[in-house]
C-alpha positions in Angstrom: -53.8 -51.3 -10.4 -54.0 -47.7 -11.3 -51.2 -45.9 -13.3 -50.4 -44.0 -9.8 -50.2 -47.1 -8.0 -48.1 -48.8 -10.7 -45.7 -45.8 -10.8 -45.5 -45.8 -7.0 -44.7 -49.6 -7.1 -42.1 -49.1 -9.7 -40.4 -46.3 -8.0 -40.1 -48.4 -4.9 -38.5 -51.1 -7.1 -36.2 -48.4 -8.7 -35.0 -47.2 -5.3 -34.4 -50.8 -4.1 -32.5 -51.9 -7.3 -30.6 -48.6 -7.3 -29.4 -49.0 -3.7 -28.4 -52.7 -4.3 -26.5 -51.9 -7.4 -24.6 -49.1 -5.6 -23.8 -51.4 -2.7 -22.7 -54.3 -4.9 -20.5 -52.1 -7.0 -18.6 -50.8 -3.8 -18.4 -54.4 -2.5 -16.9 -55.7 -5.8 -14.4 -52.9 -5.9 -13.2 -53.9 -2.4 -13.2 -57.5 -3.6 -11.2 -56.7 -6.6 -8.7 -54.7 -4.6 -8.3 -57.8 -2.3 -7.3 -60.2 -5.0 -3.6 -59.8 -4.5 -4.1 -60.7 -0.8 -6.4 -63.7 -1.7 -3.7 -65.0 -4.1 -0.9 -64.7 -1.4 -3.0 -66.3 1.2 -3.8 -69.2 -1.3 -0.1 -69.8 -2.0 0.9 -69.5 1.7 -1.8 -72.1 2.9 -0.3 -75.6 2.7 3.1 -74.2 1.8 6.2 -75.3 3.6 6.3 -72.0 5.5 2.7 -72.4 6.5 3.2 -75.8 7.7 6.3 -74.7 9.8 4.4 -71.7 11.1 1.5 -74.2 12.1 4.1 -76.6 13.8 5.6 -73.7 15.7 2.5 -72.7 16.9 1.5 -76.2 18.1 4.7 -76.4 19.8 4.1 -73.2 21.8 7.0 -71.3 19.9 4.8 -68.3 19.1 4.0 -65.4 21.4 0.7 -66.1 23.2 -0.6 -62.6 22.0 0.1 -63.2 18.3 -3.1 -63.1 16.4 -3.0 -66.4 14.3 -6.2 -66.9 12.6 -4.1 -67.6 9.5 -3.0 -70.8 11.1 -6.3 -72.1 11.5 -6.8 -74.9 8.9 -10.6 -74.5 9.1 -10.4 -70.8 8.7 -8.1 -70.7 5.8 -10.0 -73.4 4.0 -13.4 -71.8 4.5 -12.1 -68.5 3.3 -10.7 -70.0 0.3 -13.8 -72.1 -0.3 -15.7 -68.9 0.0 -13.6 -67.2 -2.7 -14.2 -70.1 -5.0 -18.1 -69.8 -4.4 -18.1 -66.1 -4.8 -16.1 -66.2 -8.1 -18.6 -68.9 -9.2 -21.6 -66.7 -8.2 -20.0 -63.7 -10.1 -20.9 -65.4 -13.3 -24.7 -64.8 -13.0 -26.9 -65.0 -16.0 -28.1 -61.5 -17.2 -31.8 -61.1 -16.2 -32.1 -57.4 -17.6 -34.4 -56.4 -20.4 -32.2 -55.5 -23.5 -33.5 -52.6 -25.3 
């Protein structure tokens, strides 16, 4: 590989890495801002209030047009499981060369 080929290849890698870092940084900012919402949902899920809301939904006491994804057992479980998985993934080992 010539130095021009190497530099071109490294430039492609640089652009790819720079874009990924920028996008991940923005996503992490958004995720960090959602932590209070996540904690509130986690406390709600399985609480007495959630159980009552779920029972009211099952009994048909809620308006038909009400968005109620939060009452989906699978939906809430899956969301909170994904949160746990993401939190685990965020402890990735460093693979950067240290100067």
